[in-house]
N, C-alpha and C positions, 0 to 999 in steps of 0.2 A: 329579710327583715321580719317576716311573719314568724319564723322559727325563733328569732331573738326575742320578740315580744312574748311568745308563748313561754320561753324559758324564764324570762324576767317575772312573769306572772306566777310561775310555779316555784320561784326561788325561796328556799327556807333552809333551816339548819337542823341536822339530825341530832346533834348533841349541844343544845344551846347553853347549857350550864358552863361550858368551857369559856364563855364570854366573861364570866366573873374574873377570870385570870387577867383580863385587861386592866382591872383596877390596880392591883399591885405593880403591874408593869408600868402604868402611867405614873404611879407614885415614885417608883425607883427612878424613872426617867427625869421627873421634875426635880427630885433631890440631887441627882447627879449633875443635872444642868446647872442648878443653883450653886453647887459646890465648885463646879468648873469656873463659873463667873467670878466667884469670890477669890479663887486661887489666882486668877489672871490679873485681878486688880490689886492684890495685896502688896506687891513690891513698890507700887507708886505712892504708898503712904509716907508722908513726911518729905516728899520730894516735889519740887515745883513741877507743875503740869508740863511746861515746855521741855524741862530736862527729862522728865519721865518718858515723854513721847520720843525724845531723841535716844534714850537708852534702851527702849523696848525693841527687841529683834523679832521680826516676823509678824508683828501686829496680830498676835494670837487672840487678843481680846475681841477683835472684830470678826473672827471667823464664824460664819453663819452655821456651818454643818460641823457638829462635834462627833467624836467616835460613839458616844452614847446614843446618838440619833440613829445610826445604822444598827446598833444592837437592839434598840427599842423597836425599830421597824421590822427587823427579822423576827423578834419575839411576837409581835402583833400578827404577822402573817402566819407563823406556826400555830398561834392560838386559834386563829380563824380556820386554819386547816383542820385542827383537832375538833373544832365545833361541827365539822361535817357539812359543808355547803352542798346542796343538791338542787337540781331543777329538772330531773328526768328519772324515769323508771328503768330498771334493768329488764330488757325484754326476755321472754321465755325462749331459751335456745331451741326448743323443739317446735316452735311455731314460726310462721313466716315473719321476716323482719320488715316487710312492707305491707301496707294495708290492702286487703282484698277489695275488689270492686265488682258490683253487679251493674251491668249496662242494660238498660231497658230501651229498646229501639222501637219507635213508632213505625209500623208498616201499614200505612193507610193510603188511600187514593190521593190525598193532598200532598203526600210526600213524593209523588211522581211528577210534581210540577217542574218544568224545565228551566226555571229562573236561576237555578244553580247548576250549570252544565256538568254532566249530562242530565241529571235531575237531583232533587233534594235527597232522595233515598240513597242513590249511589254515592253521592258526596259524603253522606253520613256513614256509609259502610267504609269508605276509604279512611275517614277520620278515625273510626273505631279501630281499624287495623293499625293505623299509626300509633294510636294510644296504647294498644296491646304491646306492640314492639317497643315502645318507649318504656313500658312497665315490665321489661323482661325480668323474669323471676318471680313476679307477683301473680297472684291468682285472680282470674277474671271470669265471671259468669255472664251469660247472655240470655236476655229475655226479649221476646218479640210480642208486640201487642197491637191490636186494632180494636174490633168489638170485643174480643177476648184476649187474654194474656196467656202465654205459654213459655215454659222454660226450654230454650234451645240447647244450651250447654251448661252444665254445672260449673262450679269454681274449678278452674284448671290453669296450669302454667303453660300449656301447649298452645301456641298461637295457631298451629295448623288446624286444630279442631274448630276453632272459631272461624278461621278463614273459609273453610269448605262450606260451613253452614251459613255464614253471612252471605256468600255469593248466591245462595238459593232462596233468600228471603225476599219475597215479592208479595203484593196484596193478594195475588191469586192463591197462595198457599194458606192464607188465613181463613178460618171457618166463617167469620162474620166481619162485616165492614164496621168502621167506627174508630174511636180513639179513647178507649176506656183505660185511662192512665191509673185510675184507682185500683183496678184489678192487677195491673202491672206492679203498682207499689206494694200491694199485699204479697204478691208472689216474690218480689225482690227482697222484702223484709224477711220472709220465711227462708229464702236461700241464704241470706247474710247471717241469719241466726244459727245456721249450721256450723259456722266458723267460730273458733274460740278467739281469733284475732279480730279486733274491731275494724270495720271497713266503712265504705261509702257506697251510695247508690247514684248512678249517673243516668239521667233521662236524656235521650237524644230525640228531639221532636221539633215540629215547626211552630206549634202553639198548644196552649193548655185550655181545656174546656172549663167553663164555669162550674160544671157539676163535680169536678175533681178538686176544687179548692179546699173544701172542708177536710178531705182526707189528708192532703198535704200539710195543712195547718196542724192537724193532730200529730202527724209524724214529726213536724218541727218541734212541737211541745215535748215530745219524747226524746229530743236531742239526737234524732237520727240524721246524720249528715247526708243531705240530698243536693245534688248538683244538676244543673240543666245546661245542655248544649243545644242552642237554637240552630237547627239546620234550615235556615231561610235567609234570604238577603237582608242586609242591615236596613232597618226601617220598616220591614214587613210587620203586619199585625201579629202579636204574640199571645193573643187571647187573655187569659186570666193570670199570666205569669207575673204581671206587675202588681197583682194583689197579694202576692206572697212576700211579706216584709222580711228582710234579712236573707232572702234566698240568694244563692250563688248562681247567677245566670251568665253564661258565657256565649258570646256570639261566634259562630263558626267563621274562621278566617282562612285565607289562602296559605298562610304560613303556619308555623307551630306556636303562635302566640296563644291560641285557645288551649292547646295542650299544656302549655306551661301553667296557665291559670288553673286548669283542672288539677294538674299535679300538685300545685301549691295548696289549693283548697283541700284536696284529699289528704295530703301529708299533715296539714294543720289539724284536721279532724282526727287523724290517727294518733297524733301526739296528745291531743286533748283526751282521747279515750284511754290511752295508756296511763296518763296521769291519774285518771279516776279509777283505775283497776287496783283495788286494795290487795289483790293476791300477789302483785309484783313488788319486789324490793326496790327501794330508792337507790339510785346510783351515786355513791359517795364521790364527790369531785374535789375533796380536800387536797388531793395530791397536786392539783394545779397550783394552789397557793404555796405548797411546800417547794415546788420548783421555782416559784417567783422569789422565794426567800434565799435561794442558793446564791444569786449574784451578790447579795449583801454580805455573804460570808467572805467573798473575795476581797472586800474592802479591809478586812482585818489584817491583810498582809501589808497594808500601807504603813510606812514608817510613821510612828507617832500615834497610831491607832491602837486601842486596847483590845483585849480579848483574843489576840492572835495566839496566845499560849494555849487556848482551848483546842484549837485545831492541831497544834503540835502534840498535845497530850492524846487526843483522839487517834491521830495517825500512829503515834508510837504504840498505843495500846493495841491497835489492829495489827501492826507489823510484828510485835513481839508475842502475840497470842499463838497458841498451838495451831498446827495446820488445819484441823477440822473446824476450828473456830474462826478462821479467816474467811468471812463471808464477802461476797461481791458487794461493791458499793451500791449497786441497785437494790440489794436486799435491805439496805438501811431505810429506803423510802417507799418501796412497793411490796405488797404482800405477794405470795406466789400466784394467787388468783388474778391479781391485777397485772402481774407480768404475763400470765397466760393469756389474759384478754388482749394485751398489746400484741402478742405474737399471733393471736387468732385474727385480729383485725388487719394484721399485715399479711394474712394468708399463709403464715408459717405454722401449719396445723400440727405437724409432728412435734415442733418445739412447744406449741401450746399444750399438747397432750402431756408432755413431760413436766410442764410447769403447773398445770391446774391441780388443785386439791379438791375442788368441787367435782364429784363424780359425774354429774350430768354434763357439765361443760367438758370434762375430760373425754367422756364418751363421744360427745359431738365432734370434738377435735379429731379423735381417732376415725370417726365416720367420714369427716371431710377429707382426711388424709388418705382415704381408701383402705384403711386397716379394718375391714369389716368384721373379721373373726374376733379381733381384740375388742372392738366396740361392743359386739353382741355379748361377749363373755362378761364385760364390765356391767352392761345394762341388766344382764340376767341375775346379777347379785342384788339388785335393788327391787324392793317390793312396792312399787308405785305404778299406777296406770301409765304415766308418761314414760317411765323406764321400759315397761313391757312394749309399749308402742314403738319406742326407739329401737329396741331389740328386734322387733319384727321388720323394721325398715332395713337394719343392718343385715339381717339374715336373707332378706329378699334380694338385696344388692349382691350378696354372696351366693345367690342361687340355691339357698337352703329353704325351699318353699314350704316343706312340711313343718320344720321348726318355726318358720315365720308365721304360719297359720296358728300354731299353738301359742305363739307370743301375742298375736292380735286377740285371740280368744281370751287369754289371760287379762289383757288390758280391758276387754269388755266385761269380764267378771268383776274386776276391781272398780270399773266405772261403766255402768250399762249405757249411760248417755255420752257416747264418745264417737261422734260421726266420722272423724278421720280414721279411727280404728275400724269402724264398720266398712268404710269405703275400701281401705287397704286390704281388709280380709276378703272382701268379694273379689277384688282384682287379683289377689294372690291365688285364690282358689281357681279363678278362670285361667290364670297362667299355668298352674299345675295341671289342670285338665287338658289344656292345649298341648303341653309338653308330653304328657303321657299318651295322648291320642296320636301325636306325631311320631312318637317313639314306636308305638305299636304298628302304625301304618308303614313305617320304614324298616320294620324287622325283616331281615332276609332269611332267617332261620338257620344261619350258620352255627349259632351257639347250641341249637338243639339237634344238629346233625342232619338237617333237611337239605337235600341236594338242590342244585340250581335248576334241574329239569323236573323236579317233583311238583305236583299240583296239590296244594294244601289249602283247606278252608278253615280259617281261624278267626271268624267274625262272630263267634257264638255270643260274645259279650256285647254285641251291637255297638262296638267302638269303631269309628271311622265310617266310611260310606262304601256301599256295594258298587263295584265298577266292572265294566266289561272292556277287555283289552283285545285288540286285533293284532295278532303276532304275524303280520304279513311282512314281506321283505322290504316293502317301501317304508314301513314304520319301524324298521329295525333299529334305527339310530335317531330317536326323537330329539328335537331341540328343546332344551329346558329354558324356561323363561326366568328372568330375574324377578325379584320382588316388585320392583317398580313397573316392569312390563306387565306383570300379573295384575297389579292394582289398576293399571290403565285398561286392561282388557275386561275388567268387571263392569258390566253394564248396569250401573246404578244411578238413578236420577235422585239426587238429594232433595230436590224440590218436591217430587212425588212422595218421598219418604216423610218429609216434614208435614206435608199436607195431610197424609194419612194419619200420622201421629196426632196432629192437632185436632182432626175431626174426631178421633177416638177419645181424646181427652175432653173435648167439648161435649160429646155425647155422654160420657161418664159423669161429668159435672151436672148435666141437665137431669140425669136420673137421680142424683143425690139431692 
């Protein structure tokens, strides 16, 4: 229902001048209607009414629907379709199709209250994990706050990153006690500003302090979508939350009712933000009205209805035309890009790539179809930062790390403020460094002619780590661990890591 109301509020016409064609259509319809009525009553002149009624066959004068009515309705629908009705924007194909979200979790002593078993904080963690899984494919960031606020994880699509860090968030890892939601709001806004896709901020707390009301009111004035999930029993004190007029406050529930409400509110804010983005084109929906006009054309085959010759002429022209000119029926009503979008939404990415004329959408279709070299080649011919960024992603997927780094650097040259390109550039460089290091560490020397029993020291470049190996007979056949076993054997306490990092950030902030 919310989506329908948003679309109704944004409804307008891209080419409103086409509405002027409704005037001659109405005039022709009225004239034809009047002429039809005169024709049907003419034979009754000079004949007694009771005799005229007996001689009339079919009672055509009382027929409510005339052939011209179907013709006029079809022309009206086609005129409205040509006027370009629209109520939504065309999303950028290189950006996420769902709204990013920054989750700010209160990690305070009050959140350890056991009135929501096992306690409020653990129930909030479970609910956040359910939300992340529900928003599969969307980016989510995590912020923890008590007396200070700290970014736990940046915007990511990987729920495993958030899961491991959520489990370690306790009041003991926070540098200071308290519930400074204002600091969390500032940090969440800065994190959300790094994304070109509009998003929302979700606060998971038990109550809001009076000292934070002014900051949230200012954020509401800036139209920043802020949602609140109250992790406390129904009826518990919520602090100053009731003072925020128009705020979306959702009570934590045992089922997924709260998650549905959060999803609906976030999606509504995302649609509203897209409608206000002047950089995006409006999505022309006139083709819907064109399809509605098609059933009216079928009425022209009915006996006694006019205009059926128009279809005969049209079909005859199409059948007698030369082979190359015989276009598919779909081509009469949809542009190649519209047909490509239909194939893309149906996940027929290879077909979409063949249909699209827009190079960005064609490249994205090739990318989604797994044709990374073709997508990279197409993007490399375009001189825009978005195309260079997409080329880098395609080459990274194809394991061409050095060309991918060059593509990301090109994107940053064309647009210095491009956080996605900066992030992907850093990640790709780290991958390249890891691959080269692993390759050097696993080099057996066969290519250089070194024998299996030769002792060679090749760590002059300081790549890899110095190791000592005991070649005793007991260790002649070592058991290699799988990746999962190796990860489990790493003795790392995430709680200690977060506590140390938060203390360093707090100390750095105090010095500033």
